[in-house]
C-alpha positions in Angstrom: 53.6 36.9 26.0 57.2 36.0 25.3 59.5 37.2 22.6 57.9 37.7 19.2 59.4 35.8 16.3 58.2 35.1 12.7 56.8 31.8 14.0 54.5 33.6 16.5 50.7 33.2 16.5 49.8 36.9 15.8 46.9 39.0 16.7 46.6 42.7 15.6 48.5 44.1 18.7 51.3 41.5 18.4 51.6 42.1 14.7 51.9 45.9 15.1 54.4 45.4 17.8 56.5 43.0 15.6 56.5 45.2 12.5 57.0 48.5 14.3 60.8 48.3 14.0 60.5 47.7 10.2 58.1 50.6 9.8 60.3 52.9 11.8 63.3 51.7 9.9 61.8 52.7 6.6 60.6 56.0 7.9 64.0 56.8 9.3 65.6 55.8 6.0 63.2 58.1 4.1 64.1 61.0 6.4 67.8 60.7 5.9 67.2 60.3 2.1 65.2 63.5 2.3 67.9 65.2 4.3 70.1 65.6 1.2 67.2 67.4 -0.6 66.6 69.7 2.4 70.2 70.7 2.8 70.8 71.1 -0.9 67.7 73.3 -1.4 68.4 75.4 1.6 72.2 75.9 1.2 73.0 75.2 -2.5 69.9 76.3 -4.4 67.1 74.9 -6.6 69.3 74.3 -9.6 71.5 71.8 -7.6 68.3 70.3 -6.2 67.0 69.8 -9.8 70.3 68.1 -10.7 69.8 65.4 -8.0 66.3 64.6 -9.4 67.6 64.4 -13.0 70.2 61.7 -12.2 68.2 60.0 -9.6 66.9 57.4 -12.1 70.4 55.9 -11.9 70.1 55.6 -8.1 66.7 54.1 -8.5 68.1 51.5 -10.9 71.0 50.5 -8.7 69.0 50.4 -5.5 66.3 48.5 -7.4 68.7 45.6 -8.0 69.5 45.5 -4.2 65.8 45.5 -3.4 65.1 42.8 -6.0 67.7 40.5 -4.5 66.6 41.4 -1.0 62.9 40.8 -1.3 63.1 37.9 -3.7 65.9 36.2 -1.8 64.5 36.8 1.6 61.2 35.1 0.6 63.1 32.0 -0.3 65.4 32.1 2.7 62.5 32.6 5.1 60.6 29.7 3.5 63.7 27.4 3.9 63.7 28.3 7.6 60.0 27.5 7.8 60.8 24.1 6.3 63.6 23.5 8.9 66.5 23.8 6.4 68.6 26.2 8.4 72.0 25.4 6.9 70.7 25.7 3.3 69.0 29.0 4.2 72.4 30.4 5.5 74.2 29.3 2.3 71.6 31.1 0.1 71.8 34.2 2.3 75.6 34.2 1.9 75.4 33.8 -1.8 73.0 36.8 -2.1 75.4 39.0 -0.1 78.4 38.0 -2.3 76.5 38.5 -5.5 75.2 41.9 -4.4 78.7 43.2 -3.6 80.1 42.1 -7.0 77.1 43.5 -8.9 77.4 46.8 -7.0 81.1 47.2 -7.8 80.7 46.4 -11.5 77.6 48.5 -12.1 78.8 51.4 -10.0 82.0 51.7 -12.0 80.2 51.4 -15.3 77.7 54.2 -14.4 80.4 56.4 -13.0 82.4 56.3 -16.2 79.4 57.1 -18.4 77.7 59.7 -16.1 78.0 62.6 -18.5 76.2 61.0 -21.5 73.7 59.6 -19.1 73.0 63.0 -17.6 72.5 64.5 -21.1 70.2 61.7 -22.0 68.1 62.2 -18.8 67.5 65.8 -19.8 70.3 67.9 -18.3 70.9 71.0 -20.5 73.6 73.6 -20.2 76.1 74.5 -17.6 76.4 74.3 -14.6 73.5 71.9 -14.5 75.2 69.1 -16.5 78.3 69.4 -14.2 76.1 69.2 -11.1 74.5 66.1 -12.5 77.8 64.4 -13.3 79.3 65.3 -9.8 76.3 64.0 -7.9 75.7 60.9 -10.1 79.3 59.8 -10.1 79.6 59.8 -6.3 76.3 58.0 -5.9 77.2 55.4 -8.5 80.5 54.6 -6.8 78.6 54.1 -3.6 76.4 51.4 -5.2 78.0 48.5 -3.4 77.2 50.0 0.0 73.6 51.1 -0.9 72.8 47.8 -2.5 74.1 45.8 0.4 72.2 47.9 2.9 69.0 47.4 0.9 69.8 43.6 0.9 70.1 43.3 4.6 67.0 45.3 5.6 64.3 42.5 5.6 66.8 39.9 6.9 66.8 41.6 10.3 63.1 40.6 10.6 63.7 37.1 9.2 66.5 36.7 11.8 64.0 37.8 14.6 66.1 40.9 15.2 64.0 43.7 13.8 65.2 46.1 16.5 68.8 45.7 15.3 67.7 47.0 11.9 65.9 50.0 13.5 68.9 50.9 15.7 71.2 50.7 12.6 68.8 52.8 10.5 68.7 55.4 13.3 72.5 55.4 13.4 72.8 55.8 9.6 70.2 58.5 9.6 71.8 60.5 12.4 75.2 60.1 10.6 73.8 61.4 7.3 72.2 64.4 8.9 75.4 65.3 10.8 77.5 64.9 7.7 75.1 66.9 5.6 75.4 69.7 8.1 79.2 69.5 8.1 79.7 69.0 4.3 76.9 71.1 2.9 76.2 73.9 5.4 79.6 74.3 7.1 82.1 73.4 4.4 79.9 74.6 1.4 80.5 71.5 -0.7 76.9 71.7 -2.1 75.4 68.6 -3.7 78.8 66.8 -3.7 78.9 67.1 0.0 75.4 65.7 0.2 76.3 62.8 -2.0 79.4 62.0 0.1 77.3 62.2 3.3 74.8 59.7 1.8 77.4 57.3 0.6 79.2 57.3 4.0 75.9 56.5 5.7 75.2 53.7 3.2 78.7 52.4 4.1 77.8 52.2 7.8 74.5 50.5 6.9 76.4 47.9 4.9 79.5 47.4 7.1 77.7 46.8 10.4 75.6 43.8 9.1 78.6 42.3 7.5 80.3 42.3 10.9 77.2 41.0 12.7 76.5 38.2 10.2 80.1 37.1 10.3 79.5 35.7 13.8 77.6 32.5 14.4 75.3 33.6 17.1 72.2 34.2 15.0 69.7 32.1 13.1 71.2 33.5 9.9 74.9 34.1 9.4 77.5 33.8 6.7 78.3 30.2 5.8 80.4 28.7 3.1 78.2 28.1 0.1 78.2 26.3 -3.2 77.3 28.5 -6.1 73.7 27.9 -7.3 72.7 29.8 -10.4 69.1 28.5 -10.3 68.6 29.9 -6.8 69.9 33.3 -7.9 67.6 33.3 -10.9 64.7 32.3 -8.7 65.5 35.1 -6.3 65.7 37.6 -9.1 62.5 36.4 -10.8 60.7 36.4 -7.4 61.8 39.9 -6.6 61.5 41.3 -10.0 58.4 43.3 -9.0 60.4 45.3 -6.6 63.0 45.9 -9.3 60.3 47.0 -11.6 59.0 49.4 -9.1 62.4 51.1 -9.0 62.9 51.1 -12.7 59.4 52.5 -13.1 60.3 55.3 -10.6 63.3 56.1 -12.8 61.1 56.2 -15.9 58.3 58.3 -14.3 60.8 60.7 -12.7 62.3 61.2 -16.2 58.8 61.9 -17.7 57.9 64.2 -14.8 61.1 66.2 -15.4 60.5 66.5 -19.2 56.9 67.5 -18.9 57.4 69.9 -16.0 60.4 71.5 -17.6 58.1 72.4 -20.5 55.2 73.5 -18.4 57.0 75.3 -15.6 60.7 75.4 -16.2 63.3 74.7 -13.5 60.8 75.5 -10.7 58.5 72.7 -12.0 61.4 70.2 -11.8 62.3 71.4 -8.3 58.6 71.2 -7.3 58.2 67.5 -8.4 61.5 66.8 -6.6 60.0 68.1 -3.4 56.8 66.1 -4.0 58.6 62.9 -4.7 60.7 63.3 -1.5 57.4 63.8 0.4 55.8 60.9 -1.3 58.7 58.7 -0.2 58.4 59.9 3.4 54.6 59.3 3.7 54.7 56.0 1.8 57.7 54.7 3.8 55.3 53.5 6.6 53.5 51.2 4.0 56.9 49.9 2.7 58.1 49.2 6.2 54.9 47.4 7.1 55.2 45.2 4.0 58.8 44.5 4.6 58.0 43.5 8.2 55.1 41.1 7.4 56.6 39.5 4.3 58.9 37.2 6.2 56.0 36.1 8.4 54.0 35.1 5.3 57.0 33.3 3.7 57.8 31.4 6.9 54.2 30.3 7.5 53.8 29.4 3.8 56.9 27.2 4.0 55.6 25.6 7.3 52.1 25.0 5.8 50.3 27.2 8.4 47.5 28.2 6.0 44.9 29.1 8.6 47.4 31.5 10.2 48.1 33.0 6.8 44.4 33.8 6.2 44.1 35.5 9.6 47.3 37.4 9.0 46.1 38.6 5.6 42.8 39.9 7.0 44.6 41.7 9.8 47.0 43.4 7.3 44.1 44.7 5.1 42.3 46.2 8.1 45.5 47.9 9.3 46.3 49.3 5.9 42.8 50.7 5.4 43.0 52.5 8.7 46.5 53.7 8.1 45.5 55.1 4.7 43.0 57.5 6.4 45.5 58.5 9.1 48.4 59.1 6.8 46.3 61.1 4.4 45.1 63.3 7.2 48.6 63.8 8.5 49.9 64.6 5.0 47.3 67.3 4.6 47.9 68.8 8.1 51.7 68.8 7.6 51.7 69.9 3.9 52.7 73.5 4.5 55.5 72.6 7.0 56.8 69.8 4.7 57.0 72.0 1.7 58.6 74.9 3.7 61.5 72.8 4.9 62.5 72.2 1.3 61.9 75.5 -0.4 62.6 78.0 2.4 61.7 81.6 1.3 61.2 80.8 -2.4 57.6 81.9 -2.5 56.8 80.9 -6.1 58.2 77.4 -5.6 56.5 77.0 -2.2 53.1 77.9 -3.7 53.5 75.6 -6.6 54.7 72.7 -4.4 52.0 73.2 -1.8 49.1 73.3 -4.3 50.6 70.3 -6.1 51.0 68.3 -2.9 47.3 68.9 -1.9 46.3 67.0 -5.0 49.2 64.5 -4.9 48.5 63.4 -1.4 45.2 61.7 -2.2 47.2 58.7 -3.3 48.0 57.9 0.4 44.5 56.7 0.9 45.1 53.5 -1.2 48.7 53.1 -2.2 49.4 51.1 1.0 47.1 48.3 -0.3 48.9 48.4 -3.6 52.4 48.3 -2.0 51.3 45.4 0.2 49.8 43.5 -2.8 53.2 43.3 -4.5 55.1 42.4 -1.4 52.5 39.8 -0.4 52.7 38.0 -3.7 56.5 38.1 -3.6 56.4 36.6 -0.1 54.3 33.7 -1.4 56.7 33.1 -4.2 54.4 34.4 -7.0 56.9 36.8 -8.6 54.9 36.9 -11.9 51.7 38.3 -10.4 53.7 40.6 -8.1 55.4 42.0 -11.2 52.1 42.5 -13.0 50.9 44.6 -10.1 54.1 46.6 -10.0 54.3 47.2 -13.7 50.7 48.3 -14.0 50.8 50.5 -10.9 54.2 52.2 -11.2 54.8 52.2 -14.9 52.1 51.6 -17.5 49.1 53.2 -15.7 51.2 55.9 -14.2 52.9 57.0 -17.4 49.5 57.1 -19.2 48.1 59.2 -16.4 51.1 61.6 -16.4 51.0 62.2 -20.1 47.2 62.1 -20.5 46.3 64.3 -17.6 49.1 66.8 -18.3 47.6 67.2 -21.8 44.1 67.6 -20.5 44.6 69.7 -17.3 48.2 71.1 -17.6 50.3 71.2 -14.4 47.3 70.2 -12.2 47.0 67.1 -14.3 50.6 66.2 -13.5 49.9 66.4 -9.7 46.8 64.2 -10.1 48.6 61.5 -12.1 49.9 59.3 -9.3 46.6 59.4 -7.3 44.6 58.4 -10.4 47.1 55.6 -11.1 46.9 54.3 -7.5 43.1 54.2 -7.6 43.0 52.4 -10.9 45.5 49.8 -9.8 43.6 49.2 -6.5 41.2 47.1 -8.7 44.2 45.1 -10.0 45.4 44.5 -6.4 42.0 43.3 -5.3 41.8 41.0 -8.4 45.2 39.5 -7.5 44.2 38.9 -3.9 41.2 37.0 -5.2 43.2 35.1 -7.8 45.8 34.0 -5.3 43.6 33.1 -2.3 43.9 29.5 -3.2 47.6 29.7 -2.4 46.7 30.1 1.3 
């Protein structure tokens, strides 16, 4: 069959083989993000776990900028490669990396210096909770250049026809984070500060290795001297704005979850939604990885004018996602008890609350893969506007309405049902956008 590249003529088996490293990469990434929560909850307590969730909107925002530049810029670079403009593609790639580092340094310092008022604004009340928020948030903010750069490079491994490199790197970062969490949190007793340092060091590995690899001229994409092009940067940001919106929306909805659950169930409620959001990230990571894996293929073939191949690819993706929805939902239900237990340990009240909530929450996995794919698909075709509409409705407007409205009507069970309801409502939006944009392929 030969080596698979983004220019391959795909069938379902070849497509799954090609995107597997991207899927595995996202699952591994979600696991090592979850590792912090597991070690903090087991060895530092639910209050420190709550602190991580209170300041996580800052992390969502910073990572969102990296994802915006990554997905929006990658679509343009992959299209340029499809058009046979290799040198220009490398220059644009280099400009993205440079801008990401500068943005990460500036924003990281800014957030680190203002973390206390930010923590208070996000709902932290009393000591030691405020101090925990400041400690964790400051370290994570200063690690922004590394986290943003790692986010930037992720889809470019696929574009460079080296998805296995990305998987190996993710496994390395994940293993490093778990080992460092064990060392800093369990052995040294540094609590959530140790978890933050472990994560930032892992991000540093995930950023440094690609910088070294892309400094060599033995790949399709590598760093090349560039002339600054503001219009390209604006196009990349506008094209990837939907992915940025998703992260900002996650920050906003996390804040709203925290406020409502603090009122309904106190600190245990905030700890419970923290656990559910970690689990949500884990089970949704397969969809995100799949979308990241197929997006460069869409962009490349769109740039090359291979419209018949794009139609076949789209149909394959929908079939795969529908089947995956059933499988992931079943797995989430079967693994619910185990998943909750690794976070909450022997805290019976928190375990019961988290488990009952997750049973309702997990219904979203039946359809959220289609919605995640819809946004990435539109970005890959260069339609950042419609992609942003899907993201804004799905992760912000409809979700916020669902959280507030269902919490008012059904109390805490309404909170758990909010995301599934939002996903099913937005499925209709995704289907409409697919129909609207079919002319583009």
